[in-house]
VEXDREN-2710 file (C-alpha; in Angstrom, 1 decimal):
% VEXDREN-2710
k/r/px/py/pz
1/MET/-4.3/-2.9/22.5
2/THR/-4.5/-1.9/26.3
3/THR/-1.8/-3.6/29.1
4/GLU/-4.7/-5.5/30.8
5/SER/-5.7/-7.3/27.6
6/LEU/-2.0/-8.9/27.6
7/PHE/-3.8/-11.3/30.7
8/VAL/-7.0/-11.3/29.9
9/ILE/-7.6/-15.1/28.6
10/PRO/-10.9/-14.6/26.1
11/SER/-13.7/-17.5/26.4
12/GLY/-13.7/-20.2/23.3
13/VAL/-11.0/-18.3/21.3
14/GLN/-7.9/-20.2/20.0
15/THR/-4.8/-19.6/18.0
16/ARG/-3.5/-21.0/14.6
17/TRP/-0.7/-21.1/12.6
18/ALA/-0.5/-21.3/9.1
19/SER/2.7/-22.3/7.5
20/PRO/4.6/-24.6/5.5
21/GLU/4.7/-27.1/8.1
22/ASN/0.7/-26.9/8.4
23/PHE/-0.9/-25.0/5.5
24/GLY/-4.7/-25.6/6.9
25/ALA/-3.7/-24.2/10.5
26/GLU/-5.0/-27.5/12.0
27/LYS/-4.8/-28.5/15.3
28/GLY/-2.3/-31.0/16.1
29/ALA/-1.3/-31.0/12.4
30/ALA/2.1/-30.0/12.6
31/CYS/5.0/-31.8/10.7
32/ALA/2.6/-34.3/10.7
33/GLN/3.8/-36.2/7.9
34/ASP/7.4/-36.8/8.7
35/ASP/8.7/-37.3/12.5
36/GLY/8.4/-33.3/13.1
37/ARG/11.8/-32.1/12.2
38/LYS/12.0/-29.3/10.2
39/ARG/11.5/-30.3/6.8
40/SER/9.2/-27.9/5.0
41/ALA/9.7/-24.4/5.7
42/TRP/9.1/-23.2/2.0
43/PHE/7.0/-23.8/-1.1
44/ARG/8.0/-23.1/-4.7
45/LEU/5.9/-21.6/-6.7
46/PRO/6.5/-22.0/-10.3
47/ALA/5.6/-19.1/-12.7
48/GLY/1.5/-19.1/-13.5
49/GLU/0.6/-20.7/-10.0
50/SER/-1.3/-19.9/-7.0
51/ARG/-1.4/-21.2/-3.4
52/ASP/-3.6/-20.5/-0.6
53/LEU/-1.6/-19.5/2.2
54/LEU/-5.0/-20.0/4.6
55/HIS/-8.2/-21.2/3.9
56/LEU/-10.9/-21.3/7.2
57/LYS/-14.6/-22.4/6.2
58/GLN/-17.1/-21.6/8.6
59/VAL/-15.5/-20.1/11.0
60/SER/-15.3/-16.5/12.9
61/GLY/-11.9/-15.7/13.8
62/VAL/-8.9/-12.3/13.3
63/VAL/-5.9/-12.7/10.9
64/ARG/-3.4/-11.2/13.7
65/ARG/0.0/-11.3/11.7
66/ILE/1.1/-11.9/8.2
67/TRP/4.7/-12.6/7.7
68/VAL/6.6/-13.5/4.3
69/THR/10.3/-13.8/2.6
70/ILE/11.1/-14.7/-0.3
71/ASP/14.5/-15.7/-2.0
72/ASP/14.1/-13.4/-5.1
73/ARG/13.4/-10.0/-3.6
74/SER/13.6/-8.4/-7.5
75/PRO/11.0/-5.4/-9.0
76/SER/9.3/-7.7/-11.1
77/MET/8.9/-10.2/-8.7
78/LEU/7.9/-8.0/-6.0
79/ARG/5.0/-6.5/-8.4
80/GLY/4.9/-10.1/-9.9
81/LEU/3.4/-11.9/-7.0
82/ARG/-0.5/-11.2/-6.4
83/LEU/-2.0/-11.3/-3.0
84/ASP/-5.9/-11.5/-2.9
85/LEU/-7.6/-11.9/0.2
86/TYR/-11.5/-13.0/0.8
87/TRP/-13.6/-12.8/3.5
88/ASP/-16.6/-14.6/4.4
89/GLY/-16.6/-16.9/0.9
90/ALA/-17.4/-13.5/-1.0
91/ALA/-16.7/-13.7/-4.6
92/GLN/-14.4/-11.0/-5.2
93/PRO/-11.2/-10.2/-2.7
94/ALA/-11.2/-7.6/-0.7
95/VAL/-7.2/-7.1/-1.1
96/SER/-6.0/-7.5/-4.6
97/ALA/-2.6/-5.8/-4.8
98/PRO/1.4/-6.7/-5.6
99/LEU/2.9/-8.1/-2.8
100/GLY/5.3/-5.6/-2.1
101/ASP/3.2/-2.8/-2.4
102/PHE/0.6/-4.6/0.0
103/PHE/3.4/-4.9/3.0
104/GLY/4.0/-1.4/2.1
105/PHE/7.2/-1.5/-0.3
106/GLY/6.5/0.7/-3.3
107/LEU/8.2/0.6/-6.9
108/GLY/9.2/-3.3/-6.1
109/ARG/11.8/-1.4/-3.9
110/LEU/12.7/-3.8/-0.7
111/THR/14.6/-1.7/2.0
112/ARG/14.4/-1.7/6.2
113/LEU/11.1/-0.4/7.4
114/GLN/9.6/-0.2/11.1
115/SER/6.2/1.1/11.4
116/SER/2.9/0.5/13.7
117/LEU/1.2/-1.8/11.2
118/PHE/4.1/-3.1/8.8
119/THR/7.6/-3.7/9.0
120/SER/10.8/-5.3/7.7
121/PRO/13.4/-5.2/10.0
122/GLU/16.8/-5.8/8.2
123/GLY/15.0/-5.0/4.5
124/ARG/14.9/-8.8/3.9
125/SER/10.9/-10.0/4.7
126/PHE/7.6/-8.8/5.0
127/THR/5.2/-8.0/8.1
128/CYS/1.8/-6.7/8.5
129/TYR/0.2/-6.3/12.1
130/VAL/-3.1/-5.2/10.7
131/PRO/-6.0/-7.2/12.4
132/MET/-8.2/-8.8/9.7
133/PRO/-11.4/-9.9/11.5
134/PHE/-14.1/-12.2/9.5
135/ARG/-17.0/-13.9/10.8
136/GLN/-17.4/-17.2/8.3
137/GLY/-14.3/-18.0/6.7
138/ALA/-11.0/-16.3/5.6
139/ARG/-8.7/-17.1/2.7
140/ILE/-5.3/-15.9/1.7
141/VAL/-4.2/-16.6/-2.1
142/VAL/-0.9/-16.0/-3.6
143/THR/-0.2/-15.8/-7.5
144/ASN/2.7/-15.8/-9.2
145/GLU/2.3/-13.4/-12.2
146/SER/6.2/-12.3/-12.3
147/GLY/6.6/-15.1/-15.6
148/ARG/9.5/-17.3/-13.7
149/ASP/9.5/-19.6/-11.4
150/LEU/10.0/-18.6/-7.9
151/GLY/12.4/-20.8/-5.9
152/MET/11.3/-20.5/-2.3
153/LEU/8.5/-19.1/-0.3
154/PHE/8.4/-18.8/3.6
155/PHE/5.1/-17.6/5.5
156/ASP/3.6/-17.5/8.6
157/VAL/-0.3/-16.2/9.0
158/ASP/-1.3/-15.8/12.5
159/CYS/-4.9/-16.0/13.8
160/THR/-7.2/-16.5/16.1
161/LEU/-10.5/-18.4/15.9
162/GLY/-14.1/-18.0/17.9
163/ASP/-13.6/-14.5/18.1
164/GLN/-17.3/-13.1/18.1
165/HIS/-17.8/-9.7/16.2
166/PRO/-20.4/-7.4/16.4
167/PRO/-22.4/-5.7/14.1
168/ASP/-19.8/-2.5/14.3
169/VAL/-16.5/-4.2/13.1
170/ALA/-15.3/-4.2/10.0
171/TYR/-13.7/-5.8/7.2
172/PHE/-9.8/-5.2/6.1
173/HIS/-9.1/-4.5/2.5
174/ALA/-6.4/-2.7/0.1
175/HIS/-6.2/-1.4/-3.5
176/TRP/-3.4/-1.1/-5.7
177/ARG/-3.2/0.9/-8.9
178/ARG/-0.7/3.0/-10.7
179/GLU/-1.2/6.1/-13.2
180/ASN/2.3/6.4/-15.6
181/PRO/2.0/9.2/-16.6
182/THR/-0.8/11.2/-14.6
183/ARG/-2.5/14.0/-16.0
184/VAL/-2.1/17.9/-15.5
185/MET/-4.9/18.9/-12.8
186/ARG/-6.4/15.6/-12.7
187/ASP/-5.7/14.8/-9.2
188/TYR/-4.1/10.9/-8.3
189/GLU/-6.2/9.0/-6.7
190/LEU/-5.2/7.3/-3.7
191/LEU/-8.8/5.4/-3.3
192/PRO/-11.1/5.8/-5.5
193/ARG/-15.0/6.5/-4.3
194/VAL/-15.5/3.4/-2.1
195/VAL/-19.4/3.0/-0.9
196/GLY/-20.5/2.2/2.8
197/ARG/-19.1/3.0/6.7
198/GLY/-15.5/2.7/7.4
199/ARG/-12.1/3.8/8.3
200/PHE/-9.6/4.9/6.1
201/LEU/-6.4/3.0/7.2
202/GLY/-3.7/4.4/5.5
203/VAL/-1.7/4.6/2.2
204/ASN/1.7/3.9/1.1
205/VAL/3.1/5.6/-1.9
206/GLY/5.7/5.2/-4.8
207/VAL/6.6/7.8/-7.0
208/ILE/9.4/8.0/-10.3
209/ALA/9.6/11.4/-11.0
210/ASN/9.6/12.7/-14.5
211/THR/13.4/14.4/-14.6
212/GLN/13.4/14.1/-18.5
213/ARG/10.7/17.2/-18.5
214/TYR/11.5/18.9/-15.3
215/PHE/15.1/17.9/-14.6
216/ARG/15.7/17.9/-10.8
217/SER/12.8/20.0/-9.1
218/TRP/11.1/19.3/-6.6
219/TRP/7.5/17.4/-6.8
220/GLY/5.9/17.0/-3.8
221/GLU/4.1/20.1/-3.0
222/GLY/0.5/18.2/-3.8
223/GLU/-2.0/18.7/-1.4
224/VAL/-3.8/15.3/0.3
225/LYS/-7.8/15.7/-0.5
226/ILE/-10.0/13.2/1.8
227/PHE/-13.8/13.5/0.1
228/LEU/-16.5/12.3/2.6
229/ASP/-20.0/11.2/3.0
230/GLY/-21.2/13.0/-0.3
231/ASP/-18.5/15.6/-0.7
232/THR/-18.4/16.3/-4.3
233/ASP/-16.3/19.4/-5.8
234/HIS/-14.6/19.9/-2.4
235/ALA/-13.2/17.9/0.1
236/THR/-13.5/18.1/3.9
237/LEU/-10.1/17.3/4.4
238/CYS/-7.5/18.8/3.5
239/GLY/-3.3/18.9/3.9
240/THR/-0.8/21.5/3.0
241/GLY/1.5/19.6/0.4
242/THR/3.0/16.3/-0.2
243/GLU/5.8/16.0/2.2
244/ASP/3.6/17.8/4.9
245/TYR/1.3/14.6/5.0
246/ILE/3.9/12.6/6.1
247/GLY/5.1/14.6/9.0
248/THR/8.2/16.1/7.3
249/GLY/9.0/19.6/5.5
250/TRP/11.4/20.9/2.8
251/THR/10.8/18.1/0.6
252/GLN/11.7/14.7/2.5
253/GLY/14.6/12.3/2.9
254/GLN/14.8/8.7/4.1
255/TYR/13.1/8.2/7.4
256/SER/11.0/5.5/9.2
257/ASP/8.2/6.1/12.0
258/GLN/5.5/4.7/13.8
259/TYR/2.8/6.3/11.9
260/GLN/4.2/8.2/8.9
261/GLY/7.9/7.6/7.1
262/CYS/10.2/8.2/3.5
263/HIS/11.4/5.0/3.5
264/ILE/12.8/5.3/0.4
265/ALA/14.2/8.6/-0.6
266/ASP/16.5/8.1/-4.1
267/HIS/17.1/11.5/-5.0
268/ASP/19.9/10.5/-7.7
269/HIS/17.1/8.6/-9.7
270/PHE/14.2/11.1/-8.2
271/GLN/12.2/8.1/-7.0
272/TYR/10.8/7.9/-3.5
273/CYS/8.1/5.5/-1.2
274/PHE/6.6/7.2/1.9
275/TYR/3.7/6.0/4.0
276/ARG/0.9/7.4/6.1
277/LEU/-1.1/5.4/8.3
278/HIS/-4.2/7.1/10.2
279/VAL/-3.8/5.8/13.7
280/PRO/-4.1/8.0/16.5
281/ASP/-5.7/10.1/14.0
282/PRO/-8.6/7.9/12.5
283/VAL/-10.2/8.8/9.4
284/TRP/-13.8/7.6/10.0
285/PHE/-16.8/7.8/7.0
286/HIS/-20.2/6.9/7.0
287/SER/-21.6/6.7/3.4
288/ASP/-18.8/6.9/1.1
289/ILE/-15.2/8.3/0.5
290/ARG/-12.7/9.2/-1.9
291/ALA/-9.0/10.2/-1.5
292/THR/-6.3/12.1/-4.0
293/ILE/-3.1/13.8/-4.1
294/GLN/-2.5/16.9/-6.5
295/GLN/0.4/16.6/-8.7
296/ILE/2.3/19.9/-8.0
297/GLY/5.8/20.5/-8.0
298/CYS/8.2/23.7/-7.2
299/TRP/10.3/24.9/-9.9
300/ASP/13.6/26.6/-8.7
301/PRO/16.7/28.6/-9.9
302/GLU/18.6/25.8/-11.7
303/SER/15.7/23.9/-13.1
304/LEU/13.4/26.5/-14.4
305/PRO/15.7/28.3/-17.0
306/LYS/15.9/24.5/-18.1
307/MET/13.0/23.6/-18.9
308/HIS/12.4/27.0/-20.2
309/ALA/15.7/26.1/-22.9
310/ALA/13.6/22.5/-23.6
311/GLY/10.5/24.3/-24.7
312/GLU/8.4/23.3/-22.0
313/ALA/5.4/25.0/-21.0
314/LEU/4.2/24.8/-17.1
315/GLN/0.9/25.8/-15.9
316/LEU/-0.1/27.0/-12.4
317/GLY/-3.9/26.5/-12.2
318/GLN/-5.3/26.7/-15.3
319/ASP/-2.7/30.1/-16.4
320/VAL/0.4/28.9/-18.5
321/VAL/3.3/30.2/-16.7
322/ASP/5.1/33.1/-18.5
323/LEU/9.1/31.4/-17.9
324/PRO/11.2/34.2/-18.7
325/ALA/9.2/36.7/-16.7
326/ARG/9.5/34.3/-13.7
327/ILE/13.2/33.7/-14.3
328/ALA/14.3/37.3/-13.8
329/ASP/11.8/37.9/-11.3
330/THR/10.4/34.5/-9.3
331/PRO/13.5/32.0/-8.3
332/PHE/10.4/29.4/-6.7
333/GLY/7.0/28.7/-7.6
334/ILE/4.3/25.8/-7.8
335/TYR/3.4/24.6/-11.2
336/GLU/1.0/21.4/-12.7
337/ARG/3.5/18.2/-13.1
338/GLU/2.9/14.3/-15.0
339/ASP/4.5/12.0/-13.3
340/ASP/4.7/8.2/-12.3
341/TRP/2.6/7.7/-9.6
342/SER/1.6/4.5/-7.6
343/SER/0.1/3.4/-4.2
344/CYS/-1.8/0.6/-2.0
345/ALA/-4.5/1.9/0.2
346/TRP/-5.5/0.4/3.1
347/PHE/-9.1/0.5/4.8
348/TYR/-11.9/-1.2/6.6
349/LEU/-15.3/-1.6/4.8
350/ASP/-18.7/-2.7/6.4
351/ARG/-18.8/-6.0/3.5
352/PRO/-16.4/-7.7/2.4
353/GLU/-16.7/-6.7/-1.0
354/ASN/-15.6/-3.2/-2.1
355/GLY/-16.7/-2.6/-5.8
356/LEU/-13.3/-1.1/-6.8
357/PRO/-11.3/-1.9/-10.3
358/ALA/-8.9/-5.1/-10.4
359/LEU/-5.8/-5.1/-9.8
360/ALA/-4.2/-4.2/-13.1
361/PRO/-2.4/-6.7/-15.1
362/VAL/1.2/-7.5/-14.4
363/ALA/2.9/-5.8/-17.6
364/GLU/1.4/-2.1/-16.4
365/ARG/2.7/-3.0/-12.6
366/ILE/6.3/-3.9/-13.4
367/ALA/6.8/-1.3/-16.3
368/GLY/9.4/0.8/-16.6
369/LEU/10.7/-0.7/-13.3
370/PRO/14.5/-1.5/-12.6
END
């Protein structure tokens, strides 16, 4: 947004808010069932039920902001609430993700977050500022798959109606996935292959490192690779390491910046949540895209003898590491790992459906969380 755009009034564009006080986001309909005083700021969502947060038909516009807070912020609820977003009456959702992960919080853990597109000022709410254009309608649905009733859900969906979109305006999408555990030498897919034209907007990632196998050795040496427009064996884009991808170096502590951060760095339990937003550095694709990250760690003088004593066989590429020789001669070195990884990737695409697999069942989403 430029400074000038703050005072340019677009012709024919109207502002609407959907909330529990006006589910339909209708003109002159807020608090219409009573005397206009505050009486319906939230709603209850029993286990197994769904509720539309927004449902607009035969109208163009842009979702500008989504804000949510809930009275149960447990890991099972953050992963058990499913958020689905549909554009232009499509049969399949463009977004299907656990509520917590969609707003940038992996592993069902909520904390303070301040980035350019997702925020939680005090770790008690969820806010998304990603603009989401639509041409013929929009629907946002929340479903409670947690297995227990949610007492209170507050929300605002702020949008404009009547925006006119040229052909090159794309639709917003998000895709969540998890591998527990990952597989040696098979890179984790942050975003499986998607066909079409668009922009990779970014990703948030959650990692639960396997300390039983690898003790307290560092897990984050894997490189991010992005395969663009027909890439097969070798990617066009490649980083230098996990913590490097999010702008830091030599492991990662807790921080939250505009476009990158590690907002959960639990060194005691070796659990980490981090994100990268490609806002000033766009990643465009014109026929297809696939984004991956390697599961590579770094041994150290303390962990390597423990792994050897436990009978762990480490790999360096296709080769098995000679642990006794490494203990004597090489105090640090990289090796292939298997850990618990999950992620939510955000992207724009030139169509309202993306062809990606459906969201995993809730049991897979919450397994092993506190």
